C-alpha positions, 0 to 999 in steps of 0.5 A: 771125051768129057761129053762121051762119057758125061751121056754114059754118066747121063749128065754133064762132065767137064775136062779139066787140062792138068799142067804137066808139072803138077800131074806129074808132081801127084804121079810122085806122092803117090808112086814115088819119083821119078814115076811122075816125071818119067809119065809126063815125058812119055805123054809129052812125047806123046804130044808132040808125036802121035803114035802111028798105031793110033792113027794107022788101023794097020798098026793096031792089026800089028799089035792084034787088037781091035779098036773100041769107040769111046761111046761104046767103052764107055757104055759098059762101065759101071759108072757109079 
């Protein structure tokens, strides 16, 4: 993802994973607890059990959306 977005931005980017407890703490600080805790619970579940719709084109059709490549999305953004 970092390489693809970096190409659209025009400079190298690096992905740095934030440990989930730190991510939760940051979200809780901004949005109030338990927002961050609930979000990392969801992220942890999705990491362990990837949603079928992400990998199954029929799932996208069921949702009425058309997937877009990350490169196409990144190219459409106004990067400052």
